N, C-alpha and C positions, 0 to 999 in steps of 0.2 A: 791247384797249388796255392793260389792266393787265399782261397777259403781255409785251407789247412793252416797257413801262417796266421790268419786272423783268429782262428779257433785257438791256436797255441798261445797267442798273445792274451786272448780272453782268459784262458786258464791261469796264466802267470799273474794277471791282474787280480783274478779271483783269489788265488792263493795268498797274494800279498795283502789283500784286504782282510782275509781270515787271520793272518798272522798279526796284522796291526790291531784288529779287534781283540784278539786273544791277549796281546801284549797290554792293551789298554785295560782290559778286564783284570789282568794280573796286577797291574799298577794300582788300580782302584782297590783291589782286595788288600794289597800291601798297605796302602794308605789308610784303609779302614782299621786294619790291625794296629797300625801305628797310632792312630787317633785314640783307639781304645786303650792302648798302652799309656799314652800321655794322660788321658783322663783318669785312669786308675792310679798312676803315679802321683798326679797332682793332688789327690785326696790326702796325701801325707803332708802337704804343705799348709802353711798358715792361711794363705790366700789362694785357695784352689781355683776360683773363677778367673783371677788374674793369670794364674799359672797356665791354665788351659788356653785362654785367649791369646797369650803371648807366645805360646810354643806350638800350637796346632798348625800354624802355617809352615812349620819346619818338619812336619810329620815324615815326609819321604826321606829326609836325610837322617832323622833320628831313628826311624824304624822301631825296633823294640829294644834298643840298647840303652841301659841305664847310664853308661858313661857318656854316650852322645847326648842324652837328654840333659845331664848335668852340665856338660860342656856348652850346649846350646843355650841353656838358661843363663849361664855366666856371660856368654857372648852378647845375648840380648840385653842383659843388665849393664854391661860395659857401654853399649851404645846409648842406653838410657842415661847412664852417668855422664857420658860425654855431652849429651844434649842438655843435661841439667847444668853442667859446668858453663856451657855457652850462654844459657839462659841467665844464670846468676851473674856472669861477667857483664852482660848487657845492662843489667840493673845498676851496676856501678857507674854507668855513664849518665844516669838520671840526674837532673839538676834539682837542687833543693833538698837533698838527702840530709838527714840528721847525722851528726858525727858518729853516733853509735851505730847507725845503720851502715854507714860506710865501712866501719871496722868489722861489723858482723858479716857484711858481704865479702870483705877481703878474707876473713877467716874461713868463711864457707867455701870460697873458691879453692883455698888450700886443702880443705877437708875433702871436697869432692874430687880434686885432682889426685889425692891419696887414694880415694875410693877406686878411681879408674886404674891406677897403678896396681893396687892390691888385687883387684878382680882379674886384671890381665895376667898377673903372676899365678893366680889360682887356675885360670884356664890352662896355662902351661903345665901346672902340676897334675891336673886331671888328665891331660893328654898323656903325660908320662906314666900315669897309672895304667893306661892301656897297653903300654909296652914294657911294663915292669916285669922283671924276672924274679919270681919268688915272692913269698909273703912279706919279708922285711922291706924289700924295695917298694912294693905296692903301698904298704902302710906309711913309709917315709913320705912318699908323694901325697898320699891321701891326707895325712896329718898336716902337711904344708898347705894343701888346698883348703882344708877346714879352717886353719888359722888365718890365712889371708882373707878368706871370705868373711869370717867373723870380724876381723879388723876393719874390713870395708864397711860392714854394717855399723860398727861403732863410729867410724868417720862420718857417715851420713847422719847419724843421730846427733853427733856433736855439732854439726852444722845447724841442725834444727834448734838445738839448745841455745845457740847464740841469739836466737830471736824470741826466746821464751818470756822475757820480762814485759810487763804491761806498757812500759814506755816505748816499746818497739811496735805496738799495735798499729795496724794500718795495711795498706795494699801491698807494700813490699814484703812485710812479714807473712801475710797470707799467701802471697804468690810463691815465696821461697819454701815455706813449710809444706805447701801442697805438693810441690815438685819433689821435695825431699821425702815426703811420706810415700809417694809412688816409688821412688828409688829404693827406699828401705823395704818396701813390700817385695819388690823384685829380688833384692839381695837376700832377703829372708827365705824366699821360695827357692832360690838357687842353692842356698846352704842346706835346706831340707832335702833337696834332690841329690846333693853331694853325699849327705849322710845316708840316704837311701841306697845310693850306689855302693857305698862302703859296706853296708849290711849284706849286700848280695855277693860280696867277694868270696 
């Protein structure tokens, strides 16, 4: 009797292991398809290498959904914008800043704050596209998403423009413009993926 119980337990463990292995293999297959989808989609962006590296880690949640891809790209960019805002805000505490640097930093913080706000609104609009009922409702939300993301890109570029003059040359200018350049690339990629999602409707 004891041998039969042990044998039964062995069979249960074996079947559980098989299921786990099968499940892992299926997950790996899904992830591979998702990675391929992300790589193919990122080819339509201006900065495909950045696009792939920033989104590949979310492959399992994106799967092969153009909407989730666009939404994730926006979410990643919002996080980047928030980080940029914190970075620029800390620069304002430096001692010995020129008056023009102080003003440029202040203006930049406002622009990046607007970028965060507009990208957040764009995420909401892309989500609404997923539950839109009919052509008109979809395009209403899609148009809003495109407008908000384009405006966010303009905000980021406006911040960088504030440091364009030669009199602003130095570490502060270089630091801010490098951060803003990265933010602009992420925003540009997100906009391209939103547009690609729109084309597949």
